[in-house]
HTML snippet that shows the backbone in 3Dmol.js (N, CA, C, O; Angstrom):
<script src="https://3Dmol.org/build/3Dmol-min.js"></script>
<div id="view" style="width:600px;height:400px;position:relative"></div>
<script>
const pdb = `
ATOM      1  N   MET A   1     -42.782  44.873 -57.089  1.00  0.00           N
ATOM      2  CA  MET A   1     -43.234  43.500 -56.967  1.00  0.00           C
ATOM      3  C   MET A   1     -42.800  42.876 -55.638  1.00  0.00           C
ATOM      4  O   MET A   1     -42.738  41.653 -55.513  1.00  0.00           O
ATOM      5  N   ASP A   2     -42.502  43.721 -54.651  1.00  0.00           N
ATOM      6  CA  ASP A   2     -42.096  43.204 -53.344  1.00  0.00           C
ATOM      7  C   ASP A   2     -43.224  42.499 -52.613  1.00  0.00           C
ATOM      8  O   ASP A   2     -42.981  41.725 -51.687  1.00  0.00           O
ATOM      9  N   ASN A   3     -44.468  42.767 -53.029  1.00  0.00           N
ATOM     10  CA  ASN A   3     -45.575  42.134 -52.323  1.00  0.00           C
ATOM     11  C   ASN A   3     -45.908  40.756 -52.887  1.00  0.00           C
ATOM     12  O   ASN A   3     -46.824  40.096 -52.397  1.00  0.00           O
ATOM     13  N   TYR A   4     -45.172  40.308 -53.919  1.00  0.00           N
ATOM     14  CA  TYR A   4     -45.353  38.967 -54.469  1.00  0.00           C
ATOM     15  C   TYR A   4     -44.174  38.081 -54.088  1.00  0.00           C
ATOM     16  O   TYR A   4     -43.016  38.485 -54.203  1.00  0.00           O
ATOM     17  N   LEU A   5     -44.479  36.876 -53.636  1.00  0.00           N
ATOM     18  CA  LEU A   5     -43.451  35.936 -53.197  1.00  0.00           C
ATOM     19  C   LEU A   5     -43.322  34.792 -54.189  1.00  0.00           C
ATOM     20  O   LEU A   5     -44.294  34.398 -54.833  1.00  0.00           O
ATOM     21  N   THR A   6     -42.114  34.265 -54.304  1.00  0.00           N
ATOM     22  CA  THR A   6     -41.898  33.060 -55.090  1.00  0.00           C
ATOM     23  C   THR A   6     -42.191  31.846 -54.208  1.00  0.00           C
ATOM     24  O   THR A   6     -42.383  31.970 -52.999  1.00  0.00           O
ATOM     25  N   ILE A   7     -42.220  30.696 -54.826  1.00  0.00           N
ATOM     26  CA  ILE A   7     -42.477  29.479 -54.050  1.00  0.00           C
ATOM     27  C   ILE A   7     -41.361  29.237 -53.037  1.00  0.00           C
ATOM     28  O   ILE A   7     -41.620  28.757 -51.933  1.00  0.00           O
ATOM     29  N   LYS A   8     -40.122  29.565 -53.403  1.00  0.00           N
ATOM     30  CA  LYS A   8     -39.007  29.384 -52.472  1.00  0.00           C
ATOM     31  C   LYS A   8     -39.145  30.303 -51.256  1.00  0.00           C
ATOM     32  O   LYS A   8     -38.822  29.909 -50.135  1.00  0.00           O
ATOM     33  N   GLU A   9     -39.621  31.520 -51.481  1.00  0.00           N
ATOM     34  CA  GLU A   9     -39.811  32.453 -50.368  1.00  0.00           C
ATOM     35  C   GLU A   9     -40.937  31.983 -49.446  1.00  0.00           C
ATOM     36  O   GLU A   9     -40.824  32.083 -48.224  1.00  0.00           O
ATOM     37  N   VAL A  10     -42.021  31.473 -50.030  1.00  0.00           N
ATOM     38  CA  VAL A  10     -43.121  30.945 -49.210  1.00  0.00           C
ATOM     39  C   VAL A  10     -42.631  29.749 -48.399  1.00  0.00           C
ATOM     40  O   VAL A  10     -42.966  29.615 -47.222  1.00  0.00           O
ATOM     41  N   CYS A  11     -41.841  28.882 -49.023  1.00  0.00           N
ATOM     42  CA  CYS A  11     -41.282  27.720 -48.317  1.00  0.00           C
ATOM     43  C   CYS A  11     -40.420  28.166 -47.139  1.00  0.00           C
ATOM     44  O   CYS A  11     -40.469  27.565 -46.065  1.00  0.00           O
ATOM     45  N   ALA A  12     -39.640  29.210 -47.341  1.00  0.00           N
ATOM     46  CA  ALA A  12     -38.781  29.710 -46.267  1.00  0.00           C
ATOM     47  C   ALA A  12     -39.613  30.285 -45.121  1.00  0.00           C
ATOM     48  O   ALA A  12     -39.289  30.073 -43.953  1.00  0.00           O
ATOM     49  N   ILE A  13     -40.679  31.009 -45.450  1.00  0.00           N
ATOM     50  CA  ILE A  13     -41.537  31.590 -44.421  1.00  0.00           C
ATOM     51  C   ILE A  13     -42.232  30.501 -43.623  1.00  0.00           C
ATOM     52  O   ILE A  13     -42.269  30.551 -42.393  1.00  0.00           O
ATOM     53  N   LEU A  14     -42.787  29.511 -44.326  1.00  0.00           N
ATOM     54  CA  LEU A  14     -43.553  28.448 -43.668  1.00  0.00           C
ATOM     55  C   LEU A  14     -42.675  27.307 -43.160  1.00  0.00           C
ATOM     56  O   LEU A  14     -43.135  26.445 -42.411  1.00  0.00           O
ATOM     57  N   GLN A  15     -41.414  27.308 -43.572  1.00  0.00           N
ATOM     58  CA  GLN A  15     -40.449  26.269 -43.202  1.00  0.00           C
ATOM     59  C   GLN A  15     -40.947  24.880 -43.623  1.00  0.00           C
ATOM     60  O   GLN A  15     -40.984  23.940 -42.830  1.00  0.00           O
ATOM     61  N   VAL A  16     -41.328  24.791 -44.902  1.00  0.00           N
ATOM     62  CA  VAL A  16     -41.775  23.527 -45.488  1.00  0.00           C
ATOM     63  C   VAL A  16     -41.072  23.329 -46.821  1.00  0.00           C
ATOM     64  O   VAL A  16     -40.429  24.243 -47.339  1.00  0.00           O
ATOM     65  N   LYS A  17     -41.198  22.139 -47.367  1.00  0.00           N
ATOM     66  CA  LYS A  17     -40.574  21.815 -48.655  1.00  0.00           C
ATOM     67  C   LYS A  17     -41.493  22.231 -49.800  1.00  0.00           C
ATOM     68  O   LYS A  17     -42.705  22.374 -49.632  1.00  0.00           O
ATOM     69  N   GLU A  18     -40.879  22.422 -50.972  1.00  0.00           N
ATOM     70  CA  GLU A  18     -41.618  22.868 -52.151  1.00  0.00           C
ATOM     71  C   GLU A  18     -42.746  21.920 -52.513  1.00  0.00           C
ATOM     72  O   GLU A  18     -43.825  22.372 -52.897  1.00  0.00           O
ATOM     73  N   HIS A  19     -42.527  20.621 -52.401  1.00  0.00           N
ATOM     74  CA  HIS A  19     -43.566  19.686 -52.824  1.00  0.00           C
ATOM     75  C   HIS A  19     -44.836  19.852 -51.989  1.00  0.00           C
ATOM     76  O   HIS A  19     -45.932  19.584 -52.480  1.00  0.00           O
ATOM     77  N   TYR A  20     -44.706  20.289 -50.738  1.00  0.00           N
ATOM     78  CA  TYR A  20     -45.875  20.529 -49.893  1.00  0.00           C
ATOM     79  C   TYR A  20     -46.675  21.724 -50.422  1.00  0.00           C
ATOM     80  O   TYR A  20     -47.903  21.670 -50.488  1.00  0.00           O
ATOM     81  N   ILE A  21     -45.982  22.797 -50.798  1.00  0.00           N
ATOM     82  CA  ILE A  21     -46.657  23.979 -51.339  1.00  0.00           C
ATOM     83  C   ILE A  21     -47.310  23.644 -52.678  1.00  0.00           C
ATOM     84  O   ILE A  21     -48.423  24.090 -52.954  1.00  0.00           O
ATOM     85  N   TYR A  22     -46.619  22.858 -53.516  1.00  0.00           N
ATOM     86  CA  TYR A  22     -47.221  22.438 -54.779  1.00  0.00           C
ATOM     87  C   TYR A  22     -48.494  21.620 -54.525  1.00  0.00           C
ATOM     88  O   TYR A  22     -49.475  21.758 -55.256  1.00  0.00           O
ATOM     89  N   ALA A  23     -48.480  20.786 -53.512  1.00  0.00           N
ATOM     90  CA  ALA A  23     -49.673  19.995 -53.172  1.00  0.00           C
ATOM     91  C   ALA A  23     -50.807  20.919 -52.728  1.00  0.00           C
ATOM     92  O   ALA A  23     -51.954  20.716 -53.125  1.00  0.00           O
ATOM     93  N   LEU A  24     -50.504  21.927 -51.916  1.00  0.00           N
ATOM     94  CA  LEU A  24     -51.528  22.873 -51.476  1.00  0.00           C
ATOM     95  C   LEU A  24     -52.109  23.657 -52.647  1.00  0.00           C
ATOM     96  O   LEU A  24     -53.313  23.911 -52.692  1.00  0.00           O
ATOM     97  N   THR A  25     -51.260  24.040 -53.590  1.00  0.00           N
ATOM     98  CA  THR A  25     -51.766  24.792 -54.744  1.00  0.00           C
ATOM     99  C   THR A  25     -52.613  23.905 -55.650  1.00  0.00           C
ATOM    100  O   THR A  25     -53.627  24.356 -56.184  1.00  0.00           O
ATOM    101  N   SER A  26     -52.215  22.665 -55.827  1.00  0.00           N
ATOM    102  CA  SER A  26     -53.000  21.777 -56.696  1.00  0.00           C
ATOM    103  C   SER A  26     -54.373  21.488 -56.097  1.00  0.00           C
ATOM    104  O   SER A  26     -55.330  21.230 -56.827  1.00  0.00           O
ATOM    105  N   GLN A  27     -54.470  21.531 -54.766  1.00  0.00           N
ATOM    106  CA  GLN A  27     -55.744  21.330 -54.070  1.00  0.00           C
ATOM    107  C   GLN A  27     -56.465  22.654 -53.813  1.00  0.00           C
ATOM    108  O   GLN A  27     -57.547  22.683 -53.228  1.00  0.00           O
ATOM    109  N   LYS A  28     -55.845  23.746 -54.261  1.00  0.00           N
ATOM    110  CA  LYS A  28     -56.390  25.102 -54.067  1.00  0.00           C
ATOM    111  C   LYS A  28     -56.664  25.405 -52.593  1.00  0.00           C
ATOM    112  O   LYS A  28     -57.699  25.971 -52.242  1.00  0.00           O
ATOM    113  N   LYS A  29     -55.719  25.019 -51.746  1.00  0.00           N
ATOM    114  CA  LYS A  29     -55.842  25.247 -50.308  1.00  0.00           C
ATOM    115  C   LYS A  29     -55.016  26.432 -49.827  1.00  0.00           C
ATOM    116  O   LYS A  29     -55.060  26.785 -48.649  1.00  0.00           O
ATOM    117  N   ILE A  30     -54.259  27.049 -50.742  1.00  0.00           N
ATOM    118  CA  ILE A  30     -53.444  28.209 -50.411  1.00  0.00           C
ATOM    119  C   ILE A  30     -53.645  29.219 -51.542  1.00  0.00           C
ATOM    120  O   ILE A  30     -53.694  28.830 -52.709  1.00  0.00           O
ATOM    121  N   PRO A  31     -53.761  30.506 -51.216  1.00  0.00           N
ATOM    122  CA  PRO A  31     -53.969  31.506 -52.277  1.00  0.00           C
ATOM    123  C   PRO A  31     -52.711  31.690 -53.117  1.00  0.00           C
ATOM    124  O   PRO A  31     -51.616  31.860 -52.582  1.00  0.00           O
ATOM    125  N   PHE A  32     -52.877  31.654 -54.433  1.00  0.00           N
ATOM    126  CA  PHE A  32     -51.737  31.821 -55.339  1.00  0.00           C
ATOM    127  C   PHE A  32     -52.206  32.391 -56.663  1.00  0.00           C
ATOM    128  O   PHE A  32     -53.398  32.401 -56.972  1.00  0.00           O
ATOM    129  N   ILE A  33     -51.244  32.865 -57.435  1.00  0.00           N
ATOM    130  CA  ILE A  33     -51.472  33.366 -58.784  1.00  0.00           C
ATOM    131  C   ILE A  33     -50.585  32.547 -59.706  1.00  0.00           C
ATOM    132  O   ILE A  33     -49.420  32.297 -59.395  1.00  0.00           O
ATOM    133  N   LYS A  34     -51.132  32.132 -60.835  1.00  0.00           N
ATOM    134  CA  LYS A  34     -50.334  31.378 -61.797  1.00  0.00           C
ATOM    135  C   LYS A  34     -50.087  32.262 -63.010  1.00  0.00           C
ATOM    136  O   LYS A  34     -51.023  32.689 -63.686  1.00  0.00           O
ATOM    137  N   LEU A  35     -48.827  32.528 -63.271  1.00  0.00           N
ATOM    138  CA  LEU A  35     -48.407  33.329 -64.421  1.00  0.00           C
ATOM    139  C   LEU A  35     -47.669  32.404 -65.379  1.00  0.00           C
ATOM    140  O   LEU A  35     -46.464  32.192 -65.247  1.00  0.00           O
ATOM    141  N   GLY A  36     -48.398  31.859 -66.336  1.00  0.00           N
ATOM    142  CA  GLY A  36     -47.795  30.857 -67.207  1.00  0.00           C
ATOM    143  C   GLY A  36     -47.488  29.623 -66.383  1.00  0.00           C
ATOM    144  O   GLY A  36     -48.389  28.993 -65.830  1.00  0.00           O
ATOM    145  N   ARG A  37     -46.215  29.281 -66.304  1.00  0.00           N
ATOM    146  CA  ARG A  37     -45.821  28.125 -65.488  1.00  0.00           C
ATOM    147  C   ARG A  37     -45.266  28.524 -64.123  1.00  0.00           C
ATOM    148  O   ARG A  37     -44.785  27.682 -63.364  1.00  0.00           O
ATOM    149  N   PHE A  38     -45.339  29.821 -63.825  1.00  0.00           N
ATOM    150  CA  PHE A  38     -44.794  30.333 -62.567  1.00  0.00           C
ATOM    151  C   PHE A  38     -45.899  30.569 -61.548  1.00  0.00           C
ATOM    152  O   PHE A  38     -46.983  31.041 -61.890  1.00  0.00           O
ATOM    153  N   LEU A  39     -45.616  30.240 -60.304  1.00  0.00           N
ATOM    154  CA  LEU A  39     -46.537  30.502 -59.207  1.00  0.00           C
ATOM    155  C   LEU A  39     -46.029  31.700 -58.416  1.00  0.00           C
ATOM    156  O   LEU A  39     -44.836  31.819 -58.137  1.00  0.00           O
ATOM    157  N   ARG A  40     -46.949  32.575 -58.063  1.00  0.00           N
ATOM    158  CA  ARG A  40     -46.628  33.713 -57.196  1.00  0.00           C
ATOM    159  C   ARG A  40     -47.670  33.783 -56.097  1.00  0.00           C
ATOM    160  O   ARG A  40     -48.808  33.344 -56.264  1.00  0.00           O
ATOM    161  N   PHE A  41     -47.261  34.338 -54.977  1.00  0.00           N
ATOM    162  CA  PHE A  41     -48.102  34.402 -53.794  1.00  0.00           C
ATOM    163  C   PHE A  41     -48.085  35.831 -53.274  1.00  0.00           C
ATOM    164  O   PHE A  41     -47.015  36.401 -53.058  1.00  0.00           O
ATOM    165  N   GLU A  42     -49.273  36.417 -53.070  1.00  0.00           N
ATOM    166  CA  GLU A  42     -49.344  37.767 -52.505  1.00  0.00           C
ATOM    167  C   GLU A  42     -49.040  37.686 -51.016  1.00  0.00           C
ATOM    168  O   GLU A  42     -49.655  36.912 -50.283  1.00  0.00           O
ATOM    169  N   ARG A  43     -48.094  38.489 -50.587  1.00  0.00           N
ATOM    170  CA  ARG A  43     -47.644  38.463 -49.190  1.00  0.00           C
ATOM    171  C   ARG A  43     -48.820  38.640 -48.227  1.00  0.00           C
ATOM    172  O   ARG A  43     -48.930  37.898 -47.251  1.00  0.00           O
ATOM    173  N   ASP A  44     -49.696  39.609 -48.486  1.00  0.00           N
ATOM    174  CA  ASP A  44     -50.833  39.868 -47.589  1.00  0.00           C
ATOM    175  C   ASP A  44     -51.770  38.666 -47.508  1.00  0.00           C
ATOM    176  O   ASP A  44     -52.244  38.315 -46.427  1.00  0.00           O
ATOM    177  N   LYS A  45     -52.033  38.041 -48.639  1.00  0.00           N
ATOM    178  CA  LYS A  45     -52.955  36.900 -48.648  1.00  0.00           C
ATOM    179  C   LYS A  45     -52.347  35.689 -47.952  1.00  0.00           C
ATOM    180  O   LYS A  45     -53.065  34.916 -47.318  1.00  0.00           O
ATOM    181  N   ILE A  46     -51.042  35.517 -48.062  1.00  0.00           N
ATOM    182  CA  ILE A  46     -50.375  34.415 -47.353  1.00  0.00           C
ATOM    183  C   ILE A  46     -50.440  34.658 -45.846  1.00  0.00           C
ATOM    184  O   ILE A  46     -50.667  33.725 -45.077  1.00  0.00           O
ATOM    185  N   GLU A  47     -50.244  35.902 -45.425  1.00  0.00           N
ATOM    186  CA  GLU A  47     -50.344  36.222 -43.992  1.00  0.00           C
ATOM    187  C   GLU A  47     -51.762  35.988 -43.480  1.00  0.00           C
ATOM    188  O   GLU A  47     -51.940  35.447 -42.389  1.00  0.00           O
ATOM    189  N   GLN A  48     -52.782  36.389 -44.257  1.00  0.00           N
ATOM    190  CA  GLN A  48     -54.174  36.135 -43.873  1.00  0.00           C
ATOM    191  C   GLN A  48     -54.445  34.633 -43.799  1.00  0.00           C
ATOM    192  O   GLN A  48     -55.094  34.162 -42.865  1.00  0.00           O
ATOM    193  N   TRP A  49     -53.956  33.894 -44.771  1.00  0.00           N
ATOM    194  CA  TRP A  49     -54.138  32.438 -44.812  1.00  0.00           C
ATOM    195  C   TRP A  49     -53.502  31.789 -43.580  1.00  0.00           C
ATOM    196  O   TRP A  49     -54.088  30.894 -42.971  1.00  0.00           O
ATOM    197  N   MET A  50     -52.301  32.246 -43.217  1.00  0.00           N
ATOM    198  CA  MET A  50     -51.628  31.691 -42.044  1.00  0.00           C
ATOM    199  C   MET A  50     -52.437  31.977 -40.780  1.00  0.00           C
ATOM    200  O   MET A  50     -52.552  31.113 -39.911  1.00  0.00           O
ATOM    201  N   ASN A  51     -52.994  33.171 -40.671  1.00  0.00           N
ATOM    202  CA  ASN A  51     -53.813  33.509 -39.503  1.00  0.00           C
ATOM    203  C   ASN A  51     -55.067  32.649 -39.439  1.00  0.00           C
ATOM    204  O   ASN A  51     -55.487  32.253 -38.352  1.00  0.00           O
ATOM    205  N   GLN A  52     -55.665  32.357 -40.578  1.00  0.00           N
ATOM    206  CA  GLN A  52     -56.846  31.491 -40.615  1.00  0.00           C
ATOM    207  C   GLN A  52     -56.505  30.057 -40.236  1.00  0.00           C
ATOM    208  O   GLN A  52     -57.326  29.355 -39.645  1.00  0.00           O
ATOM    209  N   MET A  53     -55.312  29.629 -40.570  1.00  0.00           N
ATOM    210  CA  MET A  53     -54.887  28.262 -40.303  1.00  0.00           C
ATOM    211  C   MET A  53     -54.472  28.057 -38.849  1.00  0.00           C
ATOM    212  O   MET A  53     -54.344  26.921 -38.392  1.00  0.00           O
ATOM    213  N   MET A  54     -54.261  29.154 -38.122  1.00  0.00           N
ATOM    214  CA  MET A  54     -53.811  29.056 -36.738  1.00  0.00           C
ATOM    215  C   MET A  54     -54.862  28.335 -35.900  1.00  0.00           C
ATOM    216  O   MET A  54     -56.046  28.671 -35.947  1.00  0.00           O
ATOM    217  N   GLN A  55     -54.423  27.354 -35.142  1.00  0.00           N
ATOM    218  CA  GLN A  55     -55.318  26.571 -34.296  1.00  0.00           C
ATOM    219  C   GLN A  55     -55.644  27.351 -33.027  1.00  0.00           C
ATOM    220  O   GLN A  55     -54.756  27.885 -32.361  1.00  0.00           O
ATOM    221  N   LYS A  56     -56.911  27.405 -32.714  1.00  0.00           N
ATOM    222  CA  LYS A  56     -57.343  28.033 -31.471  1.00  0.00           C
ATOM    223  C   LYS A  56     -57.635  26.932 -30.460  1.00  0.00           C
ATOM    224  O   LYS A  56     -58.226  25.911 -30.809  1.00  0.00           O
ATOM    225  N   PRO A  57     -57.229  27.130 -29.220  1.00  0.00           N
ATOM    226  CA  PRO A  57     -57.468  26.088 -28.215  1.00  0.00           C
ATOM    227  C   PRO A  57     -58.958  25.872 -27.994  1.00  0.00           C
ATOM    228  O   PRO A  57     -59.736  26.824 -27.924  1.00  0.00           O
ATOM    229  N   GLU A  58     -59.337  24.614 -27.888  1.00  0.00           N
ATOM    230  CA  GLU A  58     -60.731  24.262 -27.643  1.00  0.00           C
ATOM    231  C   GLU A  58     -60.973  24.149 -26.138  1.00  0.00           C
ATOM    232  O   GLU A  58     -60.082  23.769 -25.379  1.00  0.00           O
ATOM    233  N   GLY A  59     -62.165  24.476 -25.735  1.00  0.00           N
ATOM    234  CA  GLY A  59     -62.535  24.301 -24.342  1.00  0.00           C
ATOM    235  C   GLY A  59     -61.862  25.269 -23.398  1.00  0.00           C
ATOM    236  O   GLY A  59     -61.738  24.969 -22.211  1.00  0.00           O
ATOM    237  N   ILE A  60     -61.420  26.425 -23.880  1.00  0.00           N
ATOM    238  CA  ILE A  60     -60.723  27.367 -23.009  1.00  0.00           C
ATOM    239  C   ILE A  60     -61.653  27.871 -21.905  1.00  0.00           C
ATOM    240  O   ILE A  60     -61.190  28.168 -20.804  1.00  0.00           O
ATOM    241  N   GLU A  61     -62.947  27.970 -22.179  1.00  0.00           N
ATOM    242  CA  GLU A  61     -63.899  28.414 -21.157  1.00  0.00           C
ATOM    243  C   GLU A  61     -63.975  27.402 -20.016  1.00  0.00           C
ATOM    244  O   GLU A  61     -64.126  27.786 -18.856  1.00  0.00           O
ATOM    245  N   LYS A  62     -63.873  26.125 -20.333  1.00  0.00           N
ATOM    246  CA  LYS A  62     -63.902  25.088 -19.285  1.00  0.00           C
ATOM    247  C   LYS A  62     -62.715  25.256 -18.351  1.00  0.00           C
ATOM    248  O   LYS A  62     -62.843  25.103 -17.136  1.00  0.00           O
ATOM    249  N   VAL A  63     -61.552  25.574 -18.927  1.00  0.00           N
ATOM    250  CA  VAL A  63     -60.353  25.737 -18.117  1.00  0.00           C
ATOM    251  C   VAL A  63     -60.484  26.972 -17.220  1.00  0.00           C
ATOM    252  O   VAL A  63     -60.082  26.944 -16.057  1.00  0.00           O
ATOM    253  N   LYS A  64     -61.043  28.048 -17.761  1.00  0.00           N
ATOM    254  CA  LYS A  64     -61.208  29.268 -16.983  1.00  0.00           C
ATOM    255  C   LYS A  64     -62.150  29.055 -15.796  1.00  0.00           C
ATOM    256  O   LYS A  64     -61.932  29.625 -14.727  1.00  0.00           O
ATOM    257  N   ASN A  65     -63.176  28.254 -15.970  1.00  0.00           N
ATOM    258  CA  ASN A  65     -64.182  28.056 -14.936  1.00  0.00           C
ATOM    259  C   ASN A  65     -63.826  26.952 -13.943  1.00  0.00           C
ATOM    260  O   ASN A  65     -64.559  26.731 -12.979  1.00  0.00           O
ATOM    261  N   THR A  66     -62.739  26.276 -14.160  1.00  0.00           N
ATOM    262  CA  THR A  66     -62.332  25.187 -13.255  1.00  0.00           C
ATOM    263  C   THR A  66     -61.602  25.766 -12.060  1.00  0.00           C
ATOM    264  O   THR A  66     -60.706  26.598 -12.207  1.00  0.00           O
ATOM    265  N   THR A  67     -61.993  25.320 -10.872  1.00  0.00           N
ATOM    266  CA  THR A  67     -61.290  25.762  -9.662  1.00  0.00           C
ATOM    267  C   THR A  67     -60.363  24.646  -9.204  1.00  0.00           C
ATOM    268  O   THR A  67     -60.706  23.465  -9.268  1.00  0.00           O
ATOM    269  N   PHE A  68     -59.208  25.032  -8.753  1.00  0.00           N
ATOM    270  CA  PHE A  68     -58.217  24.067  -8.294  1.00  0.00           C
ATOM    271  C   PHE A  68     -58.013  24.161  -6.807  1.00  0.00           C
ATOM    272  O   PHE A  68     -57.208  23.417  -6.246  1.00  0.00           O
TER     273      PHE A  68
END
`;
const viewer = $3Dmol.createViewer("view");
viewer.addModel(pdb, "pdb");
viewer.setStyle({}, {cartoon: {color: "spectrum"}});
viewer.zoomTo();
viewer.render();
</script>
């Protein structure tokens, strides 16, 4: 079961408080599994979710084409 994380482990990885993760789960904005009253998170899916959430710079082509 090493590939499943508890809410405390997810909080440590993301460096956020538990109430934030609970808010994300209630809005179904983060992948999770509910086992009775327990929440578990698949490590691979959390990593994919984090990669999707990563902000990409906008207008990078404009910067490349600008001459100084």
